[in-house]
C-alpha positions as CSV (number, residue, x, y, z in Angstrom):
1,M,21.4,-13.5,6.7
2,K,22.9,-14.6,3.4
3,A,20.4,-17.3,3.0
4,L,17.5,-15.0,3.7
5,G,18.6,-12.7,1.2
6,I,18.9,-15.4,-1.4
7,R,15.3,-16.6,-0.5
8,Q,13.8,-13.0,-0.8
9,D,15.6,-12.5,-4.1
10,W,13.7,-15.5,-5.2
11,V,10.4,-14.0,-3.8
12,F,11.1,-10.7,-5.8
13,W,11.9,-12.2,-9.1
14,S,9.0,-14.9,-9.0
15,L,6.5,-12.4,-8.0
16,L,7.6,-10.1,-10.8
17,K,7.6,-12.9,-13.3
18,Q,4.0,-13.9,-12.2
19,L,2.7,-10.4,-12.6
20,I,4.1,-9.6,-16.0
21,E,3.6,-13.1,-17.6
22,N,0.4,-14.3,-15.9
23,G,-1.2,-11.2,-14.3
24,P,-3.1,-8.3,-15.9
25,Y,-0.2,-6.0,-15.6
26,E,2.1,-4.0,-17.9
27,I,5.4,-2.4,-16.8
28,I,5.2,1.4,-16.8
29,H,8.7,2.0,-15.2
30,I,11.7,0.0,-14.2
31,S,14.9,1.1,-12.6
32,G,18.3,0.6,-14.3
33,D,19.3,-2.0,-11.6
34,F,15.9,-3.7,-12.0
35,Q,15.2,-3.4,-8.2
36,E,12.2,-1.1,-8.5
37,V,9.2,-1.8,-10.9
38,W,6.0,-0.1,-11.4
39,L,3.3,-1.9,-13.1
40,Q,-0.3,-0.9,-14.2
41,A,-3.2,-3.4,-14.2
42,N,-5.2,-3.4,-17.5
43,E,-9.0,-2.8,-17.5
44,R,-9.4,-2.2,-13.8
45,K,-11.4,0.4,-11.9
46,P,-10.3,2.3,-10.0
47,V,-6.9,2.2,-11.6
48,T,-4.5,-0.3,-9.9
49,I,-0.9,0.1,-9.7
50,V,1.7,-2.3,-8.2
51,R,5.0,-0.9,-7.1
52,L,7.5,-3.6,-6.3
53,L,10.9,-2.7,-4.5
54,R,13.7,-5.0,-3.6
55,Q,15.4,-3.2,-0.8
56,N,16.3,-3.3,3.0
57,F,15.2,-0.7,5.5
58,P,17.2,-0.6,8.7
59,W,15.1,2.2,10.2
60,S,11.4,3.0,10.1
61,N,11.8,6.7,9.1
62,V,13.5,5.4,5.8
63,I,10.6,3.3,4.9
64,E,8.1,6.0,5.8
65,Q,9.8,8.5,3.7
66,D,9.6,5.9,0.8
67,I,5.9,5.4,1.5
68,E,5.4,9.3,1.2
69,Y,7.3,9.3,-2.2
70,V,5.0,6.4,-3.4
71,Y,2.0,8.3,-2.4
72,E,3.1,11.6,-4.1
73,K,4.1,9.7,-7.3
74,S,0.8,7.9,-7.3
75,E,-1.1,11.2,-6.9
76,Q,0.9,12.7,-9.7
77,L,-0.1,9.7,-12.0
78,R,-3.7,10.0,-11.0
79,K,-3.7,13.7,-12.1
80,Q,-1.8,13.0,-15.3
81,W,-4.2,10.5,-16.3
82,F,-7.2,12.4,-15.2
83,K,-8.5,9.7,-13.1
84,K,-10.8,10.0,-10.1
85,E,-9.4,7.2,-8.1
86,L,-6.0,5.4,-8.1
87,H,-5.1,2.4,-5.9
88,T,-1.5,1.6,-5.4
89,K,-0.1,-1.6,-4.0
90,N,3.3,-0.9,-2.6
91,I,5.2,-4.2,-1.9
92,Y,8.7,-4.2,-0.3
93,I,10.6,-7.4,-0.6
94,S,13.2,-7.0,2.3
95,D,15.6,-9.4,4.1
96,Y,14.4,-8.1,7.5
97,E,12.0,-5.5,9.1
98,P,13.1,-2.1,10.4
99,V,14.6,-2.1,13.9
100,N,11.9,0.3,15.3
101,E,8.2,0.3,14.4
102,W,6.7,1.8,11.3
103,S,3.3,2.7,9.9
104,P,2.1,1.5,6.6
105,L,0.2,4.8,6.0
106,S,1.9,8.0,4.9
107,K,1.2,11.4,6.5
108,A,-0.7,12.5,3.4
109,E,-3.1,9.5,3.8
110,Q,-3.4,9.7,7.4
111,M,-4.6,13.5,6.7
112,M,-7.0,12.5,3.9
113,G,-8.2,9.2,5.4
114,K,-10.7,7.1,3.6
115,K,-11.7,10.0,1.3
116,A,-8.3,10.1,-0.5
117,P,-8.7,9.6,-4.2
118,T,-5.2,8.0,-4.1
119,K,-4.7,5.0,-1.7
120,V,-1.4,3.4,-1.1
121,E,-1.7,-0.1,0.4
122,T,1.7,-1.1,1.7
123,I,3.2,-4.5,2.8
124,L,6.7,-5.4,3.9
125,V,7.6,-9.0,2.9
126,A,10.3,-9.9,5.3
127,E,9.0,-13.0,7.2
128,W,6.9,-16.0,6.6
129,N,4.1,-14.6,8.8
130,T,3.2,-12.1,6.0
131,K,2.3,-15.0,3.6
132,E,-1.5,-14.6,3.8
133,E,-1.4,-10.6,3.6
134,Y,1.1,-11.0,0.7
135,E,-1.2,-13.5,-1.2
136,H,-4.2,-11.1,-0.6
137,L,-2.5,-8.0,-1.8
138,T,-0.7,-9.5,-4.9
139,G,-3.1,-12.2,-6.0
140,C,0.1,-14.4,-6.2
141,S,0.9,-17.6,-4.2
142,L,4.0,-17.4,-1.9
143,V,5.9,-20.6,-2.0
144,Y,9.4,-20.6,-0.6
145,P,11.7,-23.0,-2.6
146,S,13.4,-26.0,-1.0
147,H,16.5,-25.6,-2.9
148,E,19.7,-25.4,-1.1
149,D,21.3,-21.9,-1.0
150,G,23.9,-22.7,-3.7
151,Q,21.3,-24.0,-6.0
152,L,18.9,-21.3,-5.2
153,L,21.4,-18.7,-6.2
154,L,21.8,-20.2,-9.6
155,Y,18.1,-20.5,-9.9
156,N,17.6,-16.9,-9.0
157,E,20.0,-15.8,-11.7
158,H,18.1,-18.0,-14.2
159,L,14.8,-16.6,-13.1
160,K,16.2,-13.1,-13.2
161,Q,17.4,-13.5,-16.8
162,Q,13.9,-14.9,-17.7
163,V,12.2,-11.8,-16.6
164,I,14.9,-9.5,-18.1
165,T,14.5,-11.3,-21.4
166,Y,10.9,-11.0,-21.2
167,I,10.9,-7.3,-20.4
168,T,13.4,-6.7,-23.2
169,N,11.4,-8.5,-25.8
170,Q,8.3,-6.5,-24.7
171,K,10.3,-3.3,-25.2
172,K,11.5,-4.4,-28.6
173,K,7.9,-5.3,-29.7
174,E,7.0,-1.6,-28.6
175,R,9.8,-0.1,-30.5
176,E,8.9,-2.2,-33.6
177,L,5.3,-1.0,-33.2
178,F,6.4,2.5,-33.4
179,E,9.1,2.0,-36.1
180,Y,7.6,-0.3,-38.7
181,G,8.2,1.8,-41.7
182,K,10.4,4.8,-42.9
183,P,8.8,8.1,-43.4
184,F,8.7,9.3,-47.1
185,L,5.3,10.2,-48.3
186,A,4.6,12.5,-45.4
187,F,7.4,14.7,-46.9
188,V,6.1,14.3,-50.4
189,L,2.7,15.6,-49.2
190,L,4.3,18.4,-47.3
191,A,6.2,19.5,-50.6
192,A,3.0,19.1,-52.6
193,Q,1.0,21.6,-50.4
194,I,4.0,24.1,-50.5
195,V,4.1,24.0,-54.3
196,M,0.4,24.4,-54.6
197,F,0.6,27.5,-52.3
198,L,3.1,29.1,-54.5
199,V,1.0,28.3,-57.4
200,L,-2.0,30.0,-55.8
201,E,0.1,33.1,-54.9
202,F,1.4,33.3,-58.6
203,K,-2.1,33.1,-60.0
204,G,-4.0,35.4,-57.9
205,G,-3.4,34.9,-54.2
206,S,-4.1,32.1,-51.8
207,E,-6.5,34.3,-50.0
208,N,-8.3,35.2,-53.2
209,T,-11.6,33.3,-53.0
210,L,-11.9,33.1,-56.8
211,T,-8.6,31.7,-57.2
212,L,-9.1,29.2,-54.6
213,I,-12.3,27.9,-56.3
214,E,-10.5,27.9,-59.7
215,Y,-7.9,25.6,-58.4
216,G,-9.9,23.0,-56.3
217,A,-11.1,24.5,-53.0
218,K,-14.2,23.0,-51.5
219,F,-17.0,24.9,-52.9
220,N,-20.4,23.2,-52.4
221,P,-22.3,24.4,-55.5
222,F,-19.6,22.9,-57.7
223,I,-19.6,19.6,-55.9
224,F,-23.3,19.5,-56.5
225,D,-22.6,20.3,-60.2
226,G,-20.6,17.1,-60.3
227,E,-17.0,18.2,-59.5
228,W,-16.5,15.5,-57.0
229,W,-12.7,15.7,-57.1
230,R,-13.1,18.8,-54.9
231,F,-13.5,16.2,-52.1
232,I,-9.7,15.6,-52.4
233,T,-8.1,18.7,-53.9
234,P,-8.8,21.0,-50.9
235,I,-6.3,18.9,-48.9
236,F,-3.5,20.5,-50.9
237,L,-4.5,24.0,-50.7
238,H,-4.0,26.6,-48.0
239,I,-5.4,30.0,-47.4
240,G,-2.8,32.4,-46.4
241,M,0.9,31.8,-45.1
242,L,-0.1,31.4,-41.5
243,H,-2.6,28.6,-42.5
244,L,0.1,27.0,-44.6
245,L,2.8,27.1,-41.8
246,M,0.5,25.8,-39.1
247,N,-0.5,22.7,-41.1
248,S,2.9,22.4,-42.4
249,F,4.6,22.2,-39.0
250,A,1.7,19.7,-37.8
251,L,2.2,17.5,-40.9
252,Y,6.1,17.6,-40.4
253,Y,6.0,16.3,-36.8
254,L,2.8,14.1,-36.9
255,G,2.9,12.6,-40.5
256,P,6.2,10.8,-40.1
257,M,5.0,9.5,-36.8
258,V,2.0,7.9,-38.2
259,E,3.8,6.7,-41.4
260,K,6.4,4.8,-39.3
261,M,3.7,3.2,-37.4
262,Y,1.5,2.2,-40.2
263,G,3.8,2.1,-43.3
264,S,3.6,4.3,-46.3
265,I,0.7,2.7,-48.1
266,R,-1.4,2.6,-45.0
267,F,-0.4,6.1,-44.2
268,L,-1.4,7.4,-47.6
269,F,-4.9,5.7,-47.4
270,I,-5.4,7.1,-43.8
271,Y,-4.3,10.7,-45.0
272,L,-6.4,10.8,-48.1
273,F,-9.5,9.0,-46.6
274,S,-9.6,11.4,-43.5
275,G,-8.9,14.4,-45.8
276,F,-12.0,13.2,-47.8
277,T,-14.0,12.8,-44.7
278,G,-12.9,16.2,-43.5
279,V,-14.1,17.7,-46.7
280,L,-17.3,15.7,-46.5
281,G,-18.0,17.1,-43.0
282,S,-17.4,20.6,-44.2
283,F,-19.7,19.9,-47.1
284,L,-22.5,18.9,-44.8
285,F,-22.2,21.6,-42.3
286,S,-20.4,24.7,-43.7
287,S,-21.2,26.8,-46.8
288,T,-18.0,28.8,-47.1
289,V,-15.2,28.1,-49.5
290,S,-12.6,26.1,-47.5
291,A,-9.2,24.3,-48.0
292,G,-6.4,22.9,-46.1
293,A,-4.8,19.8,-44.8
294,S,-6.4,20.2,-41.4
295,G,-9.0,17.3,-41.9
296,A,-6.1,15.0,-43.0
297,I,-4.0,16.0,-40.0
298,F,-6.8,15.5,-37.6
299,G,-7.0,12.0,-39.3
300,C,-3.4,11.2,-38.3
301,F,-4.8,12.1,-34.7
302,G,-7.6,9.6,-35.3
303,A,-5.0,7.0,-36.5
304,L,-3.1,7.4,-33.2
305,L,-6.3,7.2,-31.2
306,Y,-6.8,3.8,-32.9
307,L,-3.4,2.7,-31.4
308,G,-5.0,3.5,-28.1
309,K,-7.9,1.2,-28.9
310,I,-5.7,-1.7,-29.8
311,H,-2.8,-1.1,-27.1
312,R,-4.5,1.1,-24.5
313,Q,-1.9,1.0,-21.7
314,L,1.0,1.5,-24.3
315,F,-0.9,4.5,-25.7
316,L,-1.5,6.1,-22.5
317,R,1.9,5.5,-21.1
318,T,3.7,7.1,-24.2
319,M,1.7,9.7,-26.0
320,G,-1.8,9.2,-25.1
321,Y,-2.7,11.9,-22.8
322,N,-0.8,14.6,-24.7
323,I,-2.6,13.5,-27.9
324,I,-6.0,13.7,-26.2
325,A,-5.2,17.0,-24.7
326,V,-4.0,18.5,-28.2
327,I,-7.3,17.1,-29.9
328,I,-9.5,18.6,-27.2
329,V,-7.6,22.1,-27.2
330,N,-7.7,22.4,-30.9
331,L,-11.4,21.4,-31.2
332,I,-12.2,24.0,-28.3
333,F,-10.2,26.5,-30.3
334,G,-12.2,25.8,-33.4
335,F,-15.6,26.2,-31.6
336,V,-14.4,29.5,-30.0
337,V,-12.6,31.1,-32.9
338,P,-14.6,32.2,-36.0
339,G,-13.5,31.2,-39.3
340,I,-12.2,27.8,-38.5
341,D,-14.0,24.8,-40.1
342,N,-14.4,22.5,-37.1
343,A,-16.8,20.3,-39.1
344,G,-13.9,19.4,-41.2
345,H,-11.6,18.8,-38.2
346,I,-14.2,16.4,-36.8
347,G,-14.8,14.6,-40.1
348,G,-11.1,14.2,-40.4
349,L,-10.7,12.8,-36.9
350,V,-13.5,10.3,-37.4
351,G,-12.3,9.4,-40.9
352,G,-8.7,8.8,-39.6
353,F,-9.9,6.4,-36.9
354,L,-12.0,4.5,-39.3
355,A,-9.4,4.4,-41.9
356,A,-6.8,3.0,-39.3
357,S,-9.3,0.4,-38.4
358,I,-9.9,-0.7,-42.0
359,V,-6.0,-1.1,-42.7
360,S,-5.0,-1.9,-39.0
361,L,-1.6,-2.0,-37.5
362,P,0.7,-3.9,-39.7
363,K,1.4,-6.6,-37.0
364,H,-2.2,-6.5,-35.7
365,R,-4.4,-8.0,-38.4
366,N,-7.9,-8.6,-37.4
367,P,-10.0,-9.5,-40.4
368,K,-13.5,-9.3,-38.6
369,E,-12.5,-5.8,-37.1
370,Q,-11.3,-4.6,-40.5
371,V,-14.3,-5.7,-42.2
372,L,-16.4,-4.1,-39.5
373,G,-14.4,-0.8,-40.0
374,L,-15.1,-1.0,-43.7
375,V,-18.7,-1.4,-43.2
376,I,-19.1,1.3,-40.7
377,S,-17.1,3.7,-43.0
378,G,-19.4,2.8,-46.0
379,V,-22.5,3.4,-44.2
380,I,-21.4,6.7,-42.7
381,V,-19.9,8.0,-46.1
382,I,-23.0,7.0,-48.2
383,A,-25.5,8.2,-45.7
384,S,-23.6,11.5,-45.5
385,L,-23.5,11.9,-49.3
386,L,-27.1,11.1,-49.8
387,Y,-28.0,13.9,-47.2
388,G,-25.3,16.2,-48.7
389,F,-26.7,16.1,-52.1
390,S,-30.3,16.6,-50.9
391,P,-32.0,20.0,-51.6
392,K,-32.3,20.6,-47.9
393,N,-28.5,20.6,-47.6
394,L,-28.1,22.7,-50.7
395,E,-30.5,25.3,-49.5
396,K,-28.2,26.1,-46.5
397,D,-25.5,27.3,-49.1
398,T,-27.8,29.9,-50.9
399,E,-26.5,33.1,-49.3
400,Y,-22.9,32.3,-49.7
401,A,-23.4,31.1,-53.2
402,L,-25.1,34.3,-54.2
403,G,-22.3,36.3,-53.1
404,I,-19.7,34.1,-55.1
405,A,-22.2,34.4,-58.1
406,Q,-22.2,38.1,-57.8
407,N,-18.5,38.3,-57.9
408,F,-18.2,36.0,-61.0
409,N,-20.7,38.4,-62.7
410,A,-18.8,41.5,-61.7
411,N,-15.7,39.8,-63.1
412,K,-17.5,39.0,-66.3
413,Q,-17.2,35.3,-65.7
414,Y,-20.7,34.6,-66.7
415,D,-20.1,30.9,-67.2
416,K,-18.8,30.4,-63.7
417,A,-21.7,32.4,-62.3
418,L,-24.2,30.1,-64.1
419,D,-22.2,27.0,-62.8
420,V,-22.8,28.3,-59.1
421,L,-26.4,29.0,-59.6
422,Q,-27.6,26.1,-61.6
423,P,-27.6,23.5,-59.1
424,F,-30.0,25.7,-57.1
425,Q,-32.2,26.0,-60.1
426,E,-32.2,22.2,-60.8
427,K,-33.1,21.4,-57.0
428,S,-36.0,24.0,-57.3
429,I,-34.7,26.2,-54.5
430,K,-37.3,28.9,-54.3
431,D,-35.2,32.0,-53.7
432,S,-35.9,34.8,-56.2
433,R,-32.4,36.2,-56.0
434,I,-31.0,33.0,-57.6
435,Y,-33.2,33.4,-60.8
436,F,-32.2,37.1,-60.8
437,L,-28.6,36.5,-61.0
438,L,-29.0,33.6,-63.3
439,S,-31.0,35.9,-65.8
440,Y,-28.2,38.6,-65.5
441,A,-25.4,36.1,-66.7
442,Q,-27.7,34.7,-69.3
443,I,-28.7,38.2,-70.6
444,K,-24.9,39.2,-70.8
445,K,-24.4,35.9,-72.8
446,N,-27.3,36.8,-75.1
447,E,-29.5,34.1,-73.8
448,I,-32.4,36.3,-73.8
449,E,-35.2,33.8,-73.6
450,K,-33.6,31.9,-70.7
451,G,-33.0,35.2,-69.0
452,R,-36.6,36.3,-69.4
453,N,-38.0,32.9,-68.0
454,N,-35.7,33.2,-64.9
455,L,-36.8,36.9,-64.3
456,E,-40.5,35.8,-64.6
457,T,-39.6,33.0,-62.0
458,A,-38.0,35.6,-59.7
459,V,-40.9,37.9,-59.6
460,R,-43.3,34.9,-59.1
461,Y,-41.3,33.9,-55.9
462,D,-41.1,37.5,-54.8
463,P,-43.6,39.9,-56.3
464,S,-42.0,42.8,-54.4
465,F,-38.6,42.4,-56.2
466,H,-38.6,45.7,-57.9
467,E,-35.2,45.2,-59.9
468,A,-36.5,42.0,-61.3
469,H,-39.8,43.8,-62.6
470,Y,-37.5,46.4,-64.1
471,N,-35.2,44.0,-65.9
472,L,-38.2,42.0,-67.2
473,A,-39.6,45.2,-68.6
474,L,-36.5,46.0,-70.4
475,I,-36.5,42.5,-71.9
476,Y,-40.1,42.7,-72.9
477,L,-39.6,46.0,-74.4
478,S,-36.6,44.6,-76.5
479,L,-38.8,41.9,-77.7
480,G,-41.7,44.3,-78.7
481,E,-43.9,43.2,-76.0
482,V,-44.9,46.7,-74.9
483,E,-48.1,45.8,-72.8
484,K,-46.0,43.3,-70.7
485,A,-43.2,45.8,-70.5
486,R,-45.7,48.4,-69.1
487,T,-47.2,46.0,-66.7
488,S,-43.6,45.2,-65.2
489,I,-42.3,48.7,-65.1
490,E,-45.5,50.0,-63.5
491,K,-45.0,47.3,-60.8
492,A,-41.3,48.4,-60.2
493,A,-42.4,52.1,-60.2
494,K,-45.0,51.4,-57.7
495,L,-42.8,49.6,-55.4
496,E,-40.0,52.2,-55.8
497,P,-41.8,55.5,-56.6
498,K,-38.6,57.7,-56.1
499,N,-36.5,55.8,-58.4
500,E,-35.9,58.2,-61.5
501,Q,-34.6,55.3,-63.6
502,Y,-38.0,53.4,-63.2
503,Q,-40.0,56.5,-63.8
504,Q,-38.1,57.3,-67.0
505,L,-38.7,53.9,-68.4
506,L,-42.3,54.1,-67.4
507,R,-42.8,57.3,-69.4
508,E,-40.9,55.7,-72.3
509,V,-43.2,52.7,-72.4
510,Q,-46.5,54.9,-72.0
511,T,-45.3,57.0,-74.9
512,R,-44.9,53.8,-77.1
513,V,-48.4,52.4,-76.0
514,Q,-50.0,55.8,-76.9
């Protein structure tokens, strides 16, 4: 019995060595005594798991209970990994078979039959007559050694140490992958957004739209007007305490994780580039004033997804499914709840993945892949900017920009109102309200001729715009062009006959004409 045990030890360690060194398997769990190992096959459909156990089973009920456990654990993994099917190869290396007969199928499998999404294929390697079944199930050869028992005992210990050393080195590499650098910049960025929040609160309020615009929030007309720095500055601004707290907690937990994996310089590039692409996505699809680190934080998620591309099994085994679930929940939340700039979130997510592909993981340099990532990023950014600065994209911002311009005019910030509206004029957006508000600001600045021209444009685009006709009549009258003034006020009075202000000006103009 002792000799048989030594030989079966050799089978266990040699099989494990073949699977992890030569086979397409990665260890997903190993017991403290190294007697139970779970391995997952890379790139196999359906997902294939090998569970290897070195144990003796004196009675069949013990082995059948263990098969039940393997089935339940496999089903749990299948659900956790969101897989339709999972195939587990359950291999026992034992010195002898149970005294009484046993079934290789669990009760659950017997009930589900061939339609079961989780299948457990079991073999007990206890005698030489299982050689063919063993080789079919494992894909490894079974050759018993010719060594004497004493020599084989020493050889087994050597083989065991080889396997343990290999596993230890693999775990060390995994730890090094997650602990390349020390987090520092993540906390600097966190401090920066807190400081900027306090500045906003002191200068007028973080929820005040005009204050946000003044301090660098994303506002499309100003970006059109040449303020490109607004693709970056919104990353450090937040709208309200809740917004700040949510993004600060996310950065506090997620930022150091990404910085430790990629190092500080790579992390900073990922954070800023994904913040930029987040703002760019918002620039393309959203008209509202926006701010926040959400795009950059989603970029950190994108950088973690890139880890999944390079080390798929490690990613899924550690954080993968949780990260994917958080991303999906946040995106759904963004689509369902109004006021959330999901275009910025998606832009940041894509940007983070692309930025990570450009800088790559510190110990996974692949120049071809990095150049490809750079080219793809360049194409996406250039194409997005070309469309973003087109009249068609600017036109979508008209309604929101008009509201902001009215606020600036109401606050006597006429230069700001002109800055908001001039891109629409330069791109020849044919909306009479734009030219009406332009004229208002210009008249207040005593730029009468410019105001007149814009009012004439307003009534040309919309002949029913009675307020524009009225203001135009006032300008004509101030310039001494009484006939033109009469024509304009007659149109205004005809459009709004009950407006006493219009009627009064009409009588005044008619008196002058007579």
